[in-house]
C-alpha positions as CSV (number, residue, x, y, z in Angstrom):
1,M,87.0,-14.9,-6.0
2,E,86.4,-12.5,-3.8
3,T,82.8,-10.2,-4.2
4,R,82.4,-6.7,-2.8
5,I,78.7,-4.9,-2.4
6,A,79.1,-2.0,-4.7
7,L,76.4,0.9,-5.5
8,I,76.6,2.9,-9.2
9,G,74.5,5.9,-9.4
10,I,73.6,6.5,-12.8
11,I,72.0,10.3,-14.7
12,V,70.9,10.2,-17.8
13,E,70.1,13.4,-18.9
14,D,69.3,11.9,-22.4
15,N,66.2,8.7,-22.4
16,A,68.0,7.8,-25.5
17,S,71.0,6.5,-23.7
18,S,67.8,4.5,-22.1
19,E,68.0,1.5,-23.8
20,R,72.3,1.2,-23.9
21,I,72.3,1.9,-20.4
22,N,69.7,-0.9,-20.1
23,N,71.7,-3.9,-22.2
24,V,74.3,-3.0,-19.8
25,L,72.5,-3.7,-17.2
26,H,71.0,-6.7,-18.8
27,E,75.0,-8.7,-19.7
28,Y,75.8,-7.6,-16.0
29,G,72.1,-8.4,-14.3
30,Q,73.5,-11.9,-12.7
31,Y,75.8,-9.8,-10.1
32,I,73.0,-6.6,-10.5
33,V,70.5,-7.6,-6.8
34,G,69.0,-4.4,-7.2
35,R,68.2,-1.1,-8.7
36,M,65.3,1.7,-8.4
37,G,65.2,4.2,-11.5
38,V,63.6,7.5,-10.4
39,P,61.7,9.1,-13.2
40,Y,62.6,13.9,-12.8
41,H,60.9,15.7,-15.1
42,K,61.5,19.1,-13.3
43,R,65.0,18.5,-14.0
44,G,64.0,16.8,-17.6
45,I,66.9,13.6,-15.8
46,S,66.9,10.6,-14.7
47,V,68.6,8.7,-11.6
48,I,69.7,5.3,-11.1
49,S,71.3,3.0,-9.2
50,V,72.3,-0.6,-8.9
51,I,73.5,-2.1,-6.6
52,I,75.6,-5.1,-7.1
53,D,77.7,-7.5,-6.3
54,A,80.0,-8.8,-7.7
55,S,84.5,-9.1,-8.3
56,N,86.7,-5.2,-8.0
57,D,87.6,-5.9,-12.2
58,V,83.0,-6.6,-12.6
59,I,82.5,-3.5,-11.4
60,S,85.0,-1.7,-12.7
61,S,83.7,-3.2,-15.9
62,L,80.0,-2.2,-15.6
63,S,80.9,0.7,-14.9
64,G,83.1,2.5,-17.4
65,K,80.7,0.5,-19.9
66,L,77.8,3.5,-18.2
67,G,80.1,6.0,-18.3
68,M,81.0,5.3,-21.7
69,I,77.5,5.5,-23.5
70,P,76.8,9.9,-24.6
71,H,74.0,11.4,-21.7
72,V,75.7,9.2,-18.6
73,S,76.8,10.3,-15.7
74,T,77.8,7.3,-13.1
75,K,79.5,7.3,-9.8
76,T,81.1,4.0,-8.2
77,V,80.2,3.6,-3.9
78,Y,82.1,0.1,-2.8
79,S,81.0,-1.3,0.4
80,K,83.7,-2.2,2.8
81,I,82.7,-5.4,3.7
């Protein structure tokens, strides 16, 4: 199976969504290379970056599941490698 590196940017506008986000990320944990979360208290949001090494289908599935969580926005950037 061919895999790609991707970065999923996540903006969380309501911390009540955090548990659902963590559950989804845990479900895909075997593909996650690393993640970093930064709370931005001034705006009342959190920003999470997730690096993933997986097939296109897995990356799309993860991004889609995260994007369906209320008060969560995602954007995925794929490497050319």
